[in-house]
Structures are given as C-alpha cells and as structure tokens.
C-alpha positions in Angstrom: 71.9 137.3 150.1 70.9 139.1 147.0 74.0 137.8 145.3 73.0 134.3 146.2 69.6 134.6 144.4 71.3 136.2 141.4 73.7 133.2 141.0 71.0 130.7 141.6 68.9 132.2 138.8 71.9 132.0 136.5 72.3 128.4 137.4 68.6 127.6 136.7 68.8 129.1 133.2 72.1 127.4 132.4 71.7 125.0 129.5 73.0 121.5 129.8 74.6 120.2 126.6 73.2 116.9 125.6 76.2 114.7 124.8 73.9 111.9 123.6 73.4 113.9 120.4 77.1 114.1 119.9 77.5 110.4 120.6 74.7 109.5 118.2 76.3 111.7 115.5 79.7 110.0 116.0 78.1 106.5 115.8 76.3 107.6 112.6 79.5 108.9 111.0 81.4 105.7 112.0 78.7 103.6 110.4 78.8 105.8 107.3 82.6 105.5 107.0 82.4 101.7 107.3 79.8 101.5 104.6 81.9 103.7 102.3 85.0 101.6 103.0 83.1 98.5 102.0 81.9 100.1 98.8 85.0 101.8 97.4 88.3 100.2 96.2 91.9 101.2 96.4 94.6 100.3 93.9 98.3 99.9 94.4 100.7 101.2 91.7 104.3 100.9 90.7 105.6 104.2 89.3 109.0 104.3 87.5 110.6 105.7 84.4 111.1 103.8 81.2 112.8 104.1 77.8 112.0 102.6 74.5 114.9 100.6 73.1 114.6 98.4 70.0 110.7 98.6 70.1 110.8 97.4 73.8 110.0 99.4 76.9 112.8 98.9 79.4 112.1 99.7 83.0 114.2 99.3 86.2 112.3 97.9 89.0 112.8 96.3 92.4 113.2 92.6 92.4 110.4 92.1 94.9 107.9 93.8 92.6 108.8 91.8 89.5 106.2 89.1 90.2 103.5 91.9 90.2 104.6 92.8 86.7 104.5 89.2 85.5 101.0 88.7 86.7 99.6 91.9 85.2 99.1 93.1 81.6 98.2 96.8 81.7 100.3 99.9 82.2 100.2 103.6 81.6 103.1 105.1 79.6 103.1 108.9 79.5 99.4 108.7 80.5 98.4 106.4 77.7 96.9 103.1 78.6 98.7 100.2 77.0 98.8 96.4 77.3 102.1 94.7 77.6 103.9 91.4 77.5 107.1 90.6 79.4 109.8 89.8 76.8 112.7 89.2 79.1 114.7 90.2 82.1 117.9 92.1 81.8 120.8 92.9 84.0 120.7 93.0 87.7 122.1 95.7 90.0 122.5 96.1 93.7 121.6 99.6 94.9 121.3 100.4 98.6 121.1 96.7 99.6 118.2 96.1 97.2 118.3 94.1 93.9 117.1 96.2 90.9 116.5 94.5 87.6 115.8 95.7 84.0 112.6 94.3 82.5 111.9 94.4 78.8 108.2 94.8 77.9 106.5 94.8 74.5 103.7 97.3 74.3 100.7 97.2 71.9 100.7 100.9 70.9 103.1 102.6 68.6 105.9 104.5 70.5 108.9 106.4 69.2 112.4 105.1 69.5 114.3 106.4 72.5 111.1 107.9 74.0 111.4 108.4 77.7 108.4 108.6 80.0 106.7 107.8 83.2 105.4 104.3 83.6 102.6 103.5 86.0 101.6 99.8 86.5 98.5 99.3 88.7 98.5 95.9 90.4 96.4 95.0 93.5 92.9 96.4 93.5 91.0 95.7 96.8 88.3 97.2 99.0 89.4 99.8 101.5 88.0 97.8 104.4 90.1 94.8 103.5 93.2 97.0 103.1 92.6 98.4 106.6 92.1 94.9 108.0 95.4 93.7 106.5 97.2 96.7 108.1 96.0 95.5 111.6 97.0 91.9 111.0 
C-alpha cells in the first residue's frame, strides 16, 4: 500500500505540458512566414558563359529562354552590370533533344576582344508568395 501512495504522489506532481502554447507558436510562425513571403521578392536567372567576338557578346542559350532575353536589357558579365541590345541570332544546334542557339548581344561597356566570362541574365522578378502559388497550380 505504501507503493501505491508513492506513485500517486508522483502522479499528482507530474506536470502536464500545455500544447496550446506550441500551437499558438506554430500559428504565429506561419503568419510571420506568410508576411515575409508577401514582402520579399525572388528573381529567376539565366547563367551561361559568353565570349566577345567582333565587339559582340556571343552566348549559347536554350531556344525556350530566347524570349526572356529579347524582353530584357540588363546582364552581368564577369560580375559587371551592363545593358545590352540583341543584334542577331546565330546558328542553331540540337543537343540532347533541345535546340540551342547562339545570340549576339551588343553591350554598353568596354570589353576586351576574345574575353570569356560568366553571363548572368536576371529575368522574372516576383513575390515569393506568388511563386509558391504558381507552384501549386
């Protein structure tokens, strides 16, 4: 009988965790994440390599992304921000069942002949919440 009272006293002093605090914290964090997703933006980028030939920057890009380049005018060549203008489209190639084309761009900064570098072209800036919404469509 003594063991019975000992276990009963332990049960009386046992703390019950309040899960309502955890639920409130999770709801608060969810609301905070939604507010942050509505406030901040995300930007899609095309990253490729390019070479300067005859004062034109020549890049190889997937044919599906060529419209993104036509509708934009800013790029980063070797981490320098430059404006560009599409001068022409070159030859087409088929690699791994995808069409790849050469695009000639005229940049507004001075670049050296035969300079090779990394080209980054940002194109679709949108809010994170809209991006997540489009993923679930």
